[in-house]
C-alpha distance (Angstrom), angle and dihedral (degrees) to the residues before:
residue distance angle dihedral
X1 . . .
X2 3.80 . .
X3 3.81 123.6 .
X4 3.79 112.3 -166.6
X5 3.81 117.4 -141.4
X6 3.80 107.0 -154.8
X7 3.80 110.0 -147.5
X8 3.81 90.4 -140.8
X9 3.82 88.6 65.2
X10 3.80 96.9 47.7
X11 3.76 123.5 108.3
X12 3.80 111.0 -82.5
X13 3.75 138.8 -156.7
X14 3.81 125.0 -176.8
X15 3.80 113.1 -177.2
X16 3.79 99.8 156.3
X17 3.80 95.8 -115.3
X18 3.83 90.4 45.3
X19 3.81 129.1 41.2
X20 3.83 114.9 -177.2
X21 3.80 142.2 -178.7
X22 3.84 111.7 -157.1
X23 3.81 117.0 -153.2
X24 3.82 90.3 -171.1
X25 3.82 136.0 19.6
X26 3.79 110.2 -59.0
X27 3.80 137.5 152.0
X28 3.83 109.6 -28.1
X29 3.83 92.2 -5.6
X30 3.81 107.9 87.5
X31 3.80 124.9 169.7
X32 3.83 115.1 160.8
X33 3.81 88.8 -155.4
X34 3.80 92.2 54.6
X35 3.79 106.5 48.5
X36 3.82 98.6 124.1
X37 3.80 145.3 -28.4
X38 3.76 113.4 -125.9
X39 3.79 106.3 -50.1
X40 3.82 91.4 -19.8
X41 3.79 108.0 107.7
X42 3.83 102.2 164.1
X43 3.79 136.8 19.8
X44 3.79 110.4 167.9
X45 3.80 120.5 177.8
X46 3.80 101.0 -152.8
X47 3.80 131.0 -169.0
X48 3.81 108.4 -164.7
X49 3.78 119.2 -169.3
X50 3.82 122.8 -130.6
X51 3.83 116.9 -76.0
X52 3.81 94.1 11.0
X53 3.79 135.4 90.0
X54 3.77 145.9 123.7
X55 3.79 113.4 -39.5
X56 3.80 120.7 -145.1
X57 3.81 111.5 -50.3
X58 3.82 137.2 156.9
X59 3.81 134.4 -104.1
X60 3.80 130.0 -175.7
X61 3.81 136.0 -177.0
X62 3.80 97.3 -0.1
X63 3.82 135.0 113.7
X64 3.81 106.1 -133.5
X65 3.81 126.6 -163.7
X66 3.81 121.0 -176.8
X67 3.81 117.9 -166.0
X68 3.80 116.3 -168.2
X69 3.81 112.6 -143.5
X70 3.83 100.4 174.9
X71 3.78 136.4 -8.4
X72 3.79 131.3 16.3
X73 3.80 128.9 -52.3
X74 3.79 119.0 -163.9
X75 3.79 113.8 -160.0
X76 3.79 129.5 -167.9
X77 3.81 127.8 173.3
X78 3.79 146.6 177.0
X79 3.84 90.2 -97.9
X80 3.83 89.1 65.7
X81 3.79 95.2 -106.6
X82 3.80 115.9 145.4
X83 3.81 119.5 175.0
X84 3.79 140.5 156.0
X85 3.81 115.1 -142.3
X86 3.81 128.9 -166.7
X87 3.82 139.0 -169.8
X88 3.79 112.9 -28.2
X89 3.81 94.5 6.7
X90 3.78 117.9 133.5
X91 3.79 130.5 -150.5
X92 3.81 126.5 -163.4
X93 3.79 128.1 -164.0
X94 3.77 127.0 174.9
X95 3.80 99.4 -159.8
X96 3.82 93.5 -167.8
X97 3.80 112.9 150.1
X98 3.80 89.9 6.7
X99 3.78 143.6 -59.1
X100 3.81 137.0 -174.1
X101 3.78 121.8 -145.6
X102 3.80 144.7 159.0
X103 3.81 129.5 -140.3
X104 3.79 113.1 -159.5
X105 3.77 138.4 173.4
X106 3.78 101.2 -144.6
X107 3.81 93.5 167.1
X108 3.80 131.2 92.9
X109 3.82 92.4 -114.7
X110 3.78 132.9 74.0
X111 3.81 116.8 -94.6
X112 3.80 125.0 -140.8
X113 3.79 120.9 -168.6
X114 3.79 141.6 157.8
X115 3.79 113.0 -125.6
X116 3.82 108.6 -157.1
X117 3.81 125.7 -173.3
X118 3.80 120.3 -170.2
X119 3.80 124.0 -170.4
X120 3.82 110.0 -119.0
X121 3.79 123.6 -128.1
X122 3.82 90.3 -119.8
X123 3.81 139.4 8.5
X124 3.79 133.5 -109.8
X125 3.79 101.1 33.8
X126 3.81 117.5 164.1
X127 3.83 107.0 -95.1
X128 3.80 117.3 -102.4
X129 3.80 135.5 -172.7
X130 3.79 134.9 -166.9
X131 3.79 138.8 156.3
X132 3.78 127.2 -159.3
X133 3.80 139.1 -162.4
X134 3.80 117.4 -166.1
X135 3.82 128.0 -176.8
X136 3.81 108.5 -95.9
X137 3.81 89.7 -130.1
X138 3.81 88.2 69.6
X139 3.81 87.0 72.0
X140 3.79 97.6 43.9
X141 3.83 112.4 119.7
X142 3.80 92.3 -29.6
X143 3.77 139.9 81.8
X144 3.81 107.6 -99.3
X145 3.80 111.7 -165.2
X146 3.78 113.0 -142.3
X147 3.83 101.6 165.6
X148 3.80 136.4 35.5
X149 3.79 138.3 156.1
X150 3.78 118.6 -81.3
X151 3.82 87.6 -93.0
X152 3.81 92.0 54.7
X153 3.79 132.9 85.5
X154 3.81 104.1 -122.7
X155 3.83 118.6 121.7
X156 3.84 89.5 -113.7
X157 3.81 114.3 51.9
X158 3.77 120.1 -174.5
X159 3.80 140.1 -176.3
X160 3.83 96.1 -95.2
X161 3.81 140.3 69.4
X162 3.79 97.3 -106.6
X163 3.80 135.7 118.0
X164 3.79 122.4 -153.3
X165 3.80 123.9 -163.2
X166 3.81 133.2 -179.7
X167 3.78 130.4 -162.5
X168 3.79 140.9 175.4
X169 3.80 109.5 -150.8
X170 3.79 121.3 -162.5
X171 3.83 113.9 -134.9
X172 3.84 112.2 -70.1
X173 3.80 93.1 9.7
X174 3.80 116.8 124.0
X175 3.80 141.1 -164.6
X176 3.79 132.7 -162.1
X177 3.78 133.2 -147.0
X178 3.80 131.8 177.8
X179 3.78 117.6 -147.1
X180 3.77 109.4 -151.8
X181 3.83 125.7 -139.1
X182 3.79 111.2 -79.4
X183 3.81 91.6 29.2
X184 3.80 133.1 93.3
X185 3.80 136.8 -173.2
X186 3.79 143.8 -149.7
X187 3.80 122.4 -155.8
X188 3.80 128.2 -165.1
X189 3.81 122.6 -165.7
X190 3.80 99.6 -146.4
X191 3.81 95.7 -179.3
X192 3.79 136.4 0.7
X193 3.81 133.5 14.3
X194 3.81 128.0 -67.5
X195 3.79 145.0 167.5
X196 3.82 116.7 -124.8
X197 3.81 104.5 -165.6
X198 3.83 99.5 -58.5
X199 3.81 95.6 -19.7
X200 3.82 122.6 97.6
X201 3.80 116.0 -144.1
X202 3.78 126.9 -163.8
X203 3.81 128.8 -164.3
X204 3.84 110.5 -55.5
X205 3.84 94.5 10.5
X206 3.79 118.4 129.8
X207 3.80 138.7 -165.4
X208 3.79 136.5 -147.0
X209 3.79 109.2 -144.3
X210 3.80 132.0 -166.9
X211 3.80 126.3 -161.7
X212 3.79 117.4 -49.0
X213 3.80 144.6 79.2
X214 3.79 119.7 -51.3
X215 3.77 133.1 -162.5
X216 3.79 118.9 -171.5
X217 3.82 116.1 -169.4
X218 3.78 124.6 -174.7
X219 3.81 115.0 -126.7
X220 3.80 88.1 -176.1
X221 3.79 126.5 -0.8
X222 3.80 102.8 -50.2
X223 3.81 127.7 -158.8
X224 3.82 110.9 -162.2
X225 3.80 140.7 179.9
X226 3.80 117.7 -162.5
X227 3.81 129.5 -166.4
X228 3.82 121.0 -161.1
X229 3.81 118.1 -174.6
X230 3.78 145.9 147.9
X231 3.79 117.4 -76.1
X232 3.80 119.9 -97.4
């Protein structure tokens, strides 16, 4: 079964410097029936204006993935990491016992990123940080796995039973995926237009997916992130 999540009905925040679409309850958007999906606790699609951003703030006991869609993200944290990430780059933090960090757009252009929080399988892990740049061709017309559990083989391994894939489909190209019993998935169309089985998705739309076979076909170039996880 597929449940479409229309981006026009998502939680919204418009602060001038920050324009956000909330997939799940966050900040001033609160819906007790939309707190999370499986281990996914937060997916925020953020537009951050030039020379603004999130000043230093804390996190604890959360697995955090940041996926840069456009622009430049400058990160600094209490473990002395300082990095600037660009389109397609991925950042991972295991907040564990506690970490402070900042996320700034120090460039002259607007920044778009996906902020993703995943509930860990246990509390009080030692904090970790990593950032990753992969050739864009790795995503082209194929599922490219960026995240797995610690027992998996993806380049980013986190404290949760979840697999994350990205792809960039050229128009009319398609991919398949079979979700096994006891598993579920969440798909976000970052850019473009696509058909997910019988469901049409536009830019920023998402879908909750239960077990079964999926076919995703690009109706224009389609940039996608896909989360596969155990049922909750």
